[in-house]
C-alpha positions in Angstrom: -21.2 26.6 -8.2 -17.9 28.0 -7.2 -14.6 26.9 -8.7 -13.2 24.9 -5.8 -16.4 22.8 -5.6 -16.3 22.2 -9.4 -12.7 21.1 -9.1 -13.4 18.8 -6.2 -16.3 17.3 -8.2 -14.1 16.7 -11.2 -11.4 15.1 -9.1 -13.9 12.7 -7.5 -15.5 11.8 -10.9 -12.0 11.2 -12.5 -10.8 9.1 -9.6 -14.0 6.9 -9.8 -13.6 6.5 -13.5 -10.0 5.6 -13.3 -10.7 3.1 -10.5 -13.4 1.5 -12.6 -11.0 1.2 -15.6 -8.6 -1.1 -13.9 -10.7 -4.2 -14.1 -10.7 -6.7 -17.0 -14.1 -7.5 -18.3 -13.2 -10.5 -20.4 -14.3 -13.9 -19.2 -11.5 -16.0 -17.7 -11.1 -19.7 -18.1 -12.8 -21.5 -15.2 -9.8 -23.8 -14.7 -7.6 -20.8 -13.9 -7.3 -19.9 -10.2 -8.2 -16.3 -9.2 -4.5 -15.6 -8.5 -3.4 -16.9 -11.9 -6.1 -14.7 -13.6 -5.0 -11.7 -11.6 -1.4 -12.3 -12.5 -2.3 -12.7 -16.1 -4.4 -9.5 -16.3 -2.0 -7.4 -14.3 1.2 -8.8 -15.7 2.5 -9.4 -12.2 3.9 -12.6 -10.8 2.2 -14.4 -7.9 5.0 -13.1 -5.6 4.3 -9.5 -6.8 0.6 -9.8 -6.3 1.1 -10.9 -2.7 4.1 -8.8 -1.8 4.0 -5.8 -4.0 6.2 -4.3 -6.7 9.5 -2.7 -5.7 13.0 -3.2 -4.5 12.1 -5.8 -1.8 12.0 -9.1 -3.7 12.3 -11.5 -0.8 9.8 -12.4 1.9 10.3 -10.3 5.0 9.3 -12.1 8.3 8.6 -10.6 11.7 9.5 -13.5 14.0 11.3 -11.5 16.7 11.2 -7.7 16.8 14.4 -5.7 17.4 13.7 -3.1 20.2 16.2 -0.7 18.7 14.7 -1.0 15.3 11.2 -0.5 16.7 12.3 2.7 18.4 13.9 4.0 15.2 10.8 3.0 13.3 8.6 4.9 15.7 10.7 8.1 15.2 10.6 7.7 11.4 6.9 7.1 11.5 6.3 10.2 13.6 8.3 12.4 11.2 7.4 10.9 7.9 4.1 9.0 8.1 1.9 10.3 11.0 0.7 13.3 9.0 -1.3 10.9 6.8 -1.6 7.7 8.9 -3.0 6.8 12.3 -3.0 3.4 13.9 -6.7 2.9 14.6 -8.5 5.2 12.2 -8.7 6.2 8.6 -7.1 9.5 8.0 -5.6 10.7 4.8 -4.4 7.2 4.3 -5.5 3.9 5.8 -5.2 2.9 9.4 -2.1 0.9 10.0 -2.5 -0.7 13.4 -3.8 -4.0 11.9 -2.0 -3.7 8.5 -0.4 -7.1 8.8 -3.8 -8.8 8.9 -4.3 -7.9 5.2 -0.8 -7.1 3.9 2.6 -8.8 4.2 5.6 -7.0 5.6 7.2 -7.2 2.2 4.1 -5.5 0.6 4.3 -2.7 3.2 8.0 -2.2 2.6 7.5 -2.0 -1.2 4.6 0.5 -0.7 6.9 2.7 1.4 9.9 2.4 -0.9 8.0 2.4 -4.3 4.7 4.1 -3.9 4.6 5.4 -7.5 5.3 2.0 -9.0 2.8 0.3 -6.7 0.0 2.7 -7.7 0.9 2.3 -11.3 1.2 -1.5 -11.4 -0.4 -3.2 -8.4 -4.1 -3.8 -8.4 -4.5 -3.4 -4.6 -2.5 -0.2 -4.6 -4.8 1.1 -7.4 -7.8 0.2 -5.3 -6.4 2.1 -2.3 -5.8 5.2 -4.5 -9.4 5.1 -5.7 -10.6 4.7 -2.1 -8.4 7.3 -0.4 -8.0 9.7 -3.5 -4.5 10.8 -2.4 -1.4 9.0 -3.6 1.2 8.1 -1.0 4.2 10.4 -1.5 7.7 8.9 -1.9 9.5 9.9 1.3 12.8 8.7 -0.1 13.5 6.4 2.8 16.2 3.8 2.9 15.5 0.1 3.0 16.6 0.1 6.7 14.2 2.9 7.5 11.3 1.1 5.8 12.2 -2.0 7.7 12.2 -0.1 11.0 8.7 1.3 10.2 7.5 -2.3 9.6 9.0 -3.4 12.9 7.3 -0.5 14.6 4.0 -1.3 13.0 4.3 -4.9 14.1 5.0 -3.8 17.7 1.9 -1.6 17.7 -0.1 -4.5 16.4 1.0 -6.7 19.3 -0.4 -4.2 21.9 
């Protein structure tokens, strides 16, 4: 077997093993809700479990989209995100066209602004890493740029 194939095999095995180590095998008290159990085992608050870990610590809503922000977000997405993400298909990273069906806008912003912290601390981000095997790089975006991407993704979801 040649060296690149061996290396690929080891990377896959390591990722699977690391993904399997994130669970807690102790029995939980039946009276605890699943979110309380998850918060206890991960050390995250209920807010962090739902909205991610990072600099965005308030709920972001998408009631009315700002067309200028959508346009700015489309440009940032093209230059910073489209190499790994597509709207309707899995690529290097997950498809993002329907992201708000499973993730809150706050979660998405925290993933954009704090990908290393999310993968280190958040159980869903850990699952995504084990599924996609490539960590999301920190693009060093501003909070405004991250918000514009969220607006753009929301506009694409409406279409």
